[in-house]
C-alpha positions in Angstrom: 38.3 -52.4 -176.6 34.9 -51.2 -177.9 34.8 -48.4 -180.4 32.7 -45.5 -179.4 29.8 -44.6 -181.6 30.4 -41.7 -184.2 27.8 -39.7 -182.2 30.3 -39.3 -179.3 31.9 -35.9 -179.0 35.2 -34.9 -177.4 36.8 -31.6 -176.7 40.6 -31.6 -176.9 42.5 -28.5 -175.7 46.0 -27.8 -177.0 45.0 -29.5 -180.1 47.1 -27.6 -182.6 50.2 -29.8 -182.2 52.0 -32.5 -180.3 50.0 -34.7 -177.9 46.7 -32.8 -178.5 47.0 -33.3 -182.3 47.9 -37.0 -181.8 45.1 -37.7 -179.4 42.5 -35.9 -181.6 43.5 -38.0 -184.5 43.3 -41.2 -182.5 39.8 -40.3 -181.3 38.7 -39.3 -184.9 40.1 -42.5 -186.0 37.9 -44.4 -183.6 34.8 -42.5 -184.9 34.6 -39.5 -182.5 33.6 -36.1 -183.4 36.5 -33.9 -181.9 36.4 -30.2 -181.2 39.9 -28.9 -181.7 40.6 -26.2 -179.1 43.6 -24.0 -179.2 44.8 -20.4 -179.8 46.3 -20.8 -183.3 43.6 -21.0 -186.0 46.1 -22.0 -188.7 47.5 -24.9 -186.6 44.0 -26.2 -185.8 43.0 -26.1 -189.5 46.2 -28.0 -190.3 45.4 -30.8 -187.8 41.9 -31.1 -189.2 43.2 -31.1 -192.7 45.5 -34.1 -191.9 42.6 -36.0 -190.5 40.2 -35.7 -193.4 40.4 -39.4 -194.2 39.5 -40.5 -190.7 36.0 -41.9 -189.9 35.4 -39.2 -187.2 35.1 -35.5 -187.6 37.6 -32.8 -186.5 36.1 -29.4 -185.9 38.6 -26.5 -185.3 37.3 -24.2 -182.6 39.9 -21.4 -181.7 39.9 -20.9 -177.9 42.0 -19.3 -175.2 41.8 -21.5 -172.1 42.9 -18.5 -170.0 39.8 -16.5 -171.0 36.6 -17.5 -169.2 34.3 -16.2 -171.9 36.2 -18.0 -174.6 35.8 -21.3 -172.9 32.2 -20.8 -172.2 31.7 -20.0 -175.9 33.6 -23.2 -176.8 31.4 -25.5 -174.9 28.2 -23.7 -175.9 29.2 -24.1 -179.6 30.0 -27.7 -179.2 26.6 -28.4 -177.6 24.9 -26.4 -180.3 26.7 -28.1 -183.1 27.0 -31.6 -181.8 24.3 -31.9 -179.1 26.6 -33.1 -176.1 30.1 -33.5 -174.7 31.2 -37.0 -173.8 34.9 -36.3 -173.1 37.3 -33.4 -172.2 41.0 -33.9 -172.6 42.7 -31.1 -170.8 46.0 -31.0 -172.6 46.8 -27.2 -173.1 49.8 -26.4 -171.2 52.9 -24.1 -171.0 56.3 -24.1 -169.3 58.3 -21.4 -167.7 61.9 -20.4 -168.5 64.4 -22.4 -166.3 65.2 -20.0 -163.5 66.8 -20.1 -160.0 63.9 -20.1 -157.6 64.6 -16.6 -156.2 64.7 -15.2 -159.8 61.3 -16.4 -161.0 59.3 -13.4 -162.1 55.7 -13.2 -160.7 54.6 -12.5 -164.4 56.0 -15.9 -165.5 54.5 -17.7 -162.4 51.0 -16.1 -163.1 51.3 -17.0 -166.8 52.1 -20.7 -166.2 49.3 -21.0 -163.5 46.8 -19.3 -165.8 47.2 -21.9 -168.4 48.1 -25.1 -166.7 45.8 -24.7 -163.6 43.2 -22.1 -164.0 42.6 -23.1 -167.6 42.1 -26.7 -166.7 39.8 -25.6 -163.9 37.7 -23.4 -166.2 37.5 -26.0 -169.0 36.5 -28.7 -166.5 33.9 -26.5 -164.8 32.3 -25.9 -168.3 32.4 -29.5 -169.2 31.0 -30.6 -165.8 28.2 -28.0 -166.4 27.2 -29.7 -169.6 27.7 -33.3 -168.6 25.7 -33.2 -165.5 22.6 -31.9 -167.5 22.7 -33.6 -170.8 20.6 -36.7 -171.5 22.1 -39.3 -171.2 23.8 -37.8 -168.3 27.5 -37.9 -167.6 30.8 -37.9 -169.4 34.6 -38.3 -168.8 37.4 -35.7 -168.1 41.1 -36.6 -168.6 43.7 -34.3 -167.4 47.3 -34.3 -168.7 49.3 -34.2 -165.6 52.9 -35.0 -166.7 55.7 -36.7 -164.9 56.2 -33.4 -163.3 53.1 -34.2 -161.3 55.3 -36.6 -159.4 58.9 -35.4 -159.5 60.3 -31.9 -160.6 63.0 -31.1 -163.0 65.6 -28.6 -161.8 64.5 -24.9 -161.9 61.0 -25.6 -162.8 59.0 -24.5 -159.8 55.9 -22.9 -161.6 55.4 -25.8 -163.9 55.9 -28.4 -161.2 53.6 -26.6 -158.8 50.8 -26.5 -161.4 51.2 -30.1 -162.3 51.0 -31.4 -158.7 48.0 -29.2 -158.3 46.3 -31.0 -161.2 46.5 -34.2 -159.3 44.4 -32.6 -156.5 42.0 -31.0 -158.9 41.6 -34.5 -160.7 40.6 -36.2 -157.5 38.2 -33.4 -156.6 36.4 -33.5 -159.9 36.4 -37.4 -159.8 34.7 -37.2 -156.3 32.3 -34.3 -157.1 31.4 -36.0 -160.4 30.2 -39.3 -158.9 26.5 -38.2 -158.4 26.3 -37.1 -162.0 28.1 -40.0 -163.8 31.2 -37.9 -164.5 34.4 -39.8 -164.4 37.8 -38.0 -164.2 41.2 -39.4 -164.4 44.8 -38.3 -165.1 47.5 -39.4 -167.5 51.2 -38.5 -166.6 53.3 -38.5 -169.7 57.2 -38.7 -169.8 59.2 -37.7 -172.8 56.7 -38.0 -175.7 58.5 -37.4 -179.0 57.1 -33.9 -180.1 58.6 -30.5 -181.1 58.6 -29.4 -177.5 61.0 -32.4 -176.4 63.4 -32.3 -179.4 66.0 -30.5 -177.1 66.2 -33.7 -175.1 68.3 -35.3 -177.8 71.0 -32.7 -177.2 70.8 -33.1 -173.4 68.7 -31.6 -170.5 69.7 -30.8 -166.8 69.5 -33.6 -164.4 69.0 -33.5 -160.6 72.7 -34.2 -160.0 73.7 -31.2 -161.9 74.8 -33.0 -165.1 73.3 -32.5 -168.5 72.5 -35.7 -170.4 70.3 -36.7 -173.4 67.0 -38.5 -172.5 65.2 -41.1 -174.4 61.8 -40.3 -175.9 58.8 -42.4 -177.0 56.4 -42.2 -179.9 53.6 -39.7 -179.3 51.2 -42.2 -180.8 51.7 -44.5 -177.8 50.3 -41.6 -175.6 47.4 -41.1 -177.9 46.5 -44.9 -177.6 46.6 -44.7 -173.9 44.2 -41.7 -173.9 41.9 -43.5 -176.3 41.8 -46.6 -174.0 40.9 -44.3 -171.0 38.2 -42.5 -173.1 36.7 -45.8 -174.4 35.8 -47.2 -171.0 32.1 -47.2 -169.9 31.4 -44.6 -167.3 31.1 -47.2 -164.5 34.9 -47.7 -165.0 37.7 -45.2 -164.6 41.5 -45.0 -165.0 42.2 -42.7 -162.0 45.9 -42.3 -162.9 48.1 -43.7 -165.7 51.9 -43.1 -166.2 53.1 -43.5 -169.8 56.8 -42.9 -170.2 59.9 -43.7 -172.3 61.1 -46.9 -170.6 64.6 -45.7 -170.2 64.0 -42.1 -169.1 65.6 -41.2 -165.8 62.4 -41.0 -163.8 62.2 -44.2 -161.7 65.2 -44.5 -159.3 67.5 -42.2 -157.5 68.2 -38.7 -159.1 
């Protein structure tokens, strides 16, 4: 796999922890300049501090993906500071409280949609705006879809709906990006070992009504998968990739 040149620039959302932080470090380890986007300045600064020995650069840029002006400012700042945008990894996401379908508050639904779907749209739109006009033209967008883009967990309608929607959005960006050398793909991740999945060791609800522990995988394996997708030339694209803990209960009957 060829290493990108140090001049290549990526934007990673949700970069303050978990998958976003791991991907940012993997990119910087391969020589990328990475804009760390997220709502928590202290967390972004900590991710940058942990990566000071890496050959690439980690640049914290506090951003709220649900605010159009904040996202526009992010991409304008990246172009101003680094000249271009070669990659956007749409990773920022949130879940809703587990609820019976008829008890989901509209406020919770709207909050999840704002981050998981509208936020991805706004970030992708701004990346597209930059990529189609920069010289050399083009770039790549990778969307974090999740296993929930294929199959829901119980009582997770809002999260599942947004992740299914990401699949359609990914395909639309891929199609609309063809004339401008913009590639778009989706990575669907199952049970990466982060703080958000620690509860799986104690047991999570299954489709048959039982509660059982689920295996997890090293988040570094996810980061390496994203790095592979990002390192392809723009005339090649991974449209979809599923990376999951081998023994998690996804493939097979629920």
